[in-house]
Each structure stands twice: as C-alpha cells, then as structure tokens.
C-alpha positions in Angstrom: -0.2 -0.2 0.1 2.7 2.1 1.1 4.6 2.3 -2.7 1.2 2.5 -4.1 0.6 5.3 -2.4 3.9 7.1 -2.8 3.7 6.7 -6.4 0.3 8.4 -6.4 2.1 11.4 -3.8 4.8 11.9 -6.5 2.7 12.0 -9.7 0.9 14.6 -8.2 4.2 16.5 -7.1 5.6 16.3 -10.5 2.0 17.9 -12.1 2.0 20.4 -9.6 5.4 21.4 -10.5 5.1 21.3 -14.6 1.7 23.3 -13.8 4.4 26.1 -11.9 7.1 25.4 -14.5 8.9 23.8 -11.7 11.7 20.9 -12.0 10.4 17.9 -9.1 14.1 17.8 -8.1 13.1 20.9 -6.2 11.0 19.4 -3.8 11.9 17.0 -1.5 8.9 14.8 -0.2 9.1 14.3 3.6 7.0 11.3 5.1 5.4 12.2 8.2 6.0 9.4 9.9 4.7 10.1 13.4 3.3 6.8 15.8 4.0 5.2 12.5 5.7 1.9 13.9 9.4 0.9 12.7 8.1 -1.7 10.0 6.0 1.0 8.3 9.1 3.4 7.7 11.1 0.7 6.6 8.8 -0.1 4.1 8.3 3.5 3.0 12.5 3.7 2.7 12.3 0.2 0.9 10.0 2.4 -1.9 12.3 5.1 -1.9 11.9 7.3 0.9 14.6 8.9 2.7 13.3 12.0 4.7 10.8 11.6 7.4 9.1 14.3 9.6 8.5 12.9 13.7 6.6 15.3 15.8 8.1 14.1 19.4 11.3 13.6 20.7 11.0 10.3 22.0 9.9 8.4 18.8 13.0 10.6 16.9 15.0 8.4 19.4 13.7 5.5 19.4 13.4 4.9 15.3 16.3 7.2 14.1 19.1 5.1 14.8 17.5 1.8 14.1 17.1 2.7 10.5 19.2 2.8 7.8 22.1 5.4 8.1 21.1 7.3 4.9 17.7 7.8 6.5 17.2 11.4 7.3 14.9 12.7 10.4 13.1 15.9 10.7 11.7 17.3 13.6 8.6 19.2 12.4 6.5 19.6 15.9 7.0 21.9 18.7 9.9 21.2 20.3 10.4 21.9 24.1 13.5 23.7 25.4 14.4 21.0 27.8 14.3 18.3 24.8 16.2 20.1 22.9 19.9 18.4 23.3 18.8 15.1 22.4 16.8 15.9 19.5 19.9 17.5 17.8 21.9 14.0 17.7 19.3 12.8 15.2 17.5 15.4 13.4 19.2 16.9 10.4 16.9 19.9 10.5 14.2 21.2 13.1 11.5 22.6 11.3 9.8 24.4 14.2 11.6 26.9 15.5 8.9 29.0 17.0 10.6 31.3 19.1 14.2 33.2 20.1 14.5 31.8 23.5 14.1 28.2 21.7 16.6 29.3 19.4 18.9 30.8 22.4 18.8 26.8 23.9 19.3 25.0 20.4 22.4 27.1 20.4 23.9 26.5 23.9 23.3 23.0 23.2 24.8 23.0 19.9 28.2 25.2 21.1 28.1 22.2 23.9 28.0 19.7 20.6 30.5 20.8 18.9 27.4 21.1 16.4 26.0 23.8 13.6 22.3 22.8 13.4 20.3 23.6 10.4 17.5 25.2 11.6 13.5 27.0 10.4 11.7 29.5 11.4 8.0 28.7 11.9 5.7 31.3 11.0 1.7 31.1 12.0 0.8 33.2 8.5 -2.9 32.5 9.4 -2.1 33.7 13.1 -4.3 30.7 14.5 -4.9 31.1 18.2 -4.0 27.1 18.4 -0.4 26.9 16.2 2.9 27.8 17.4 5.3 30.5 15.6 5.8 34.0 14.9 3.4 36.8 13.6 5.1 37.5 10.1 5.5 41.0 11.6 8.2 39.7 14.2 10.1 37.7 11.7 12.9 40.4 10.7 13.5 40.9 14.3 13.5 37.5 14.7 16.2 36.6 12.0 18.4 39.1 13.0 18.7 37.5 16.4 19.0 34.5 15.8 21.6 34.9 12.3 24.1 36.0 15.0 23.9 32.7 17.0 27.5 30.9 15.7 26.6 27.7 16.1 22.8 28.0 14.3 22.2 28.6 10.8 18.9 29.7 9.6 17.7 27.6 6.2 14.3 29.0 5.7 11.1 29.1 6.7 7.8 26.9 7.7 4.3 27.6 8.5 1.3 25.6 9.2 -1.9 26.1 7.4 -5.0 25.9 8.2 -7.3 22.6 7.5 -9.3 23.6 5.1 -11.4 21.7 2.7 -10.5 23.5 -0.4 -6.8 24.0 -0.9 -7.3 26.9 -2.7 -8.2 28.5 0.6 -4.8 28.3 1.8 -2.7 29.9 -1.4 -2.8 33.4 0.3 -0.8 31.4 3.1 1.9 29.8 1.2 1.8 32.8 -1.1 2.5 35.3 1.7 5.4 32.6 3.1 7.1 33.1 -0.1 7.2 36.6 -0.4 8.1 36.9 3.6 11.2 34.8 2.4 12.0 37.0 -0.6 12.0 40.3 1.5 14.0 38.1 4.2 17.1 36.9 1.4 17.0 40.4 -0.1 18.4 41.6 3.0 21.5 39.5 2.7 22.1 38.7 6.4 25.7 37.0 7.3 24.0 33.1 8.5 20.7 33.5 7.1 19.4 31.5 3.3 15.9 31.7 2.4 16.8 28.1 0.6 14.0 26.1 2.8 10.5 26.5 2.5 8.7 23.9 4.3 4.7 24.0 4.0 2.0 22.0 2.4 0.7 18.8 3.7 -1.7 15.9 2.6 -4.8 17.7 2.1 -2.8 21.3 -0.5 0.9 20.3 -1.1 0.0 20.9 -4.3 -0.9 24.8 -3.8 1.8 24.9 -1.9 4.5 24.0 -5.2 2.7 25.9 -7.0 3.9 28.7 -4.8 7.3 27.5 -3.8 7.5 25.1 -1.4 10.9 23.1 -1.4 9.7 20.6 1.1 6.1 19.2 1.8 5.1 16.8 4.6 2.8 14.5 3.8 1.6 11.7 6.6 -1.9 10.1 5.5 -1.5 10.9 1.6 1.7 7.8 2.2 0.7 6.0 5.0 -3.0 6.1 4.7 -5.3 6.9 7.6 -4.8 6.6 10.8 
C-alpha cells in the first residue's frame, strides 16, 4: 500500500511542478511518520523515501538509530527547550523554531556539542491561536537576533496552514510565506539563507508547490489514515 500511495504522491508532485514550471527535483518529500511503527518506515524506505518527519523527540530517538544511515529525520513538531539536546543528535533539520528563546537553547546545546544546527523559523501566517510560530511582522527582528548565533544556521521558513476542505483557501498563506522569504533573502543577512520553504501537507501540497514550497510534509497520503 505504501509503495502505491507513494507513487500517487510523486505523480501529484510532478503535475504540480509542471503547472508551476518547476523542476520536481526542487521539492523534497518528507514522509510524516509520527506514530507509525518502524516496520512502516522501513517499507517507505524500501519504496524510496529518505526523509522522515517526526513530531515528538522520543519517536526520533527510538527510530533514527534503527534506520539505515542515509535516512534523514526532520523534527517538524513543537520542540520544548528541555528536549533540545537529545534531538540535535538525530534531527538533520529542525523545522519549528517558534521563538528566540528556543533558538537560544539550540545555540547553547549546539555549542556544547560542537555542532552547527540547521533550523527553519516557524511562521504562524494565518494567525491561528492554536498554532505556534512567529507572527509575520516578528520575523525580521527574530532573524536578525538568531543570525548572530554561531552554532545555528537559518535555512528558511516553515508554516502549518489551516485545515481546509478546499486547498485553494490556503494559497494566500503559502504565497505570503514565500514573499516573506523573498524579503528576508533580499537583506543578505550573514548566516541566513532562504533556500527552504517547508509548507504543504497531504491535502494542500500541490498548491504549496505552485507557490514555491521546497519541502512538503505528507503523512496520510503515504501511510494512509491512522
């Protein structure tokens, strides 16, 4: 089932890229494997998946060491400051840095471990009270502060769009994040690149790709409903 689902998702990616005049190689598919058993991750790996997204630190700690070395894990959920240190050993990219205080903790633990950690800043574009993330108008100042941390590297932005029945409703969300990325890139800030736009999930990733997503996070579309 996973292999069949994956082929369907890849087809949708290719079609969205064709509509947008983009190369599908520009889009990284992250299989959201939260709550999935290791056997399902291995099935996805054998079907060609190399990037996995987890919401909880304990799941990364349990799964990452058991997977082949070229499997990459992304921390895509809210990260508590007291759980940063173990996360850094296994997460290649932290998507949801939602405060300067969290970035400070990542910097402190990265320095202690002599690491350079790649992060994305989470933006609550839709202003949903239930979601974490910087407000869009907070991002410029946050970028300036975090860019000074020598053991962290801002690689781009991430957002979680609202759950909607019609994916077109999220187009302005994705477009606004992309424009924010362009604005930051134009400032040429040291230690900051805007190469990554992590946005779009199973229900709306085609629209996200059309608006510039470079990473999409797909769970149900690959693993099926829980």
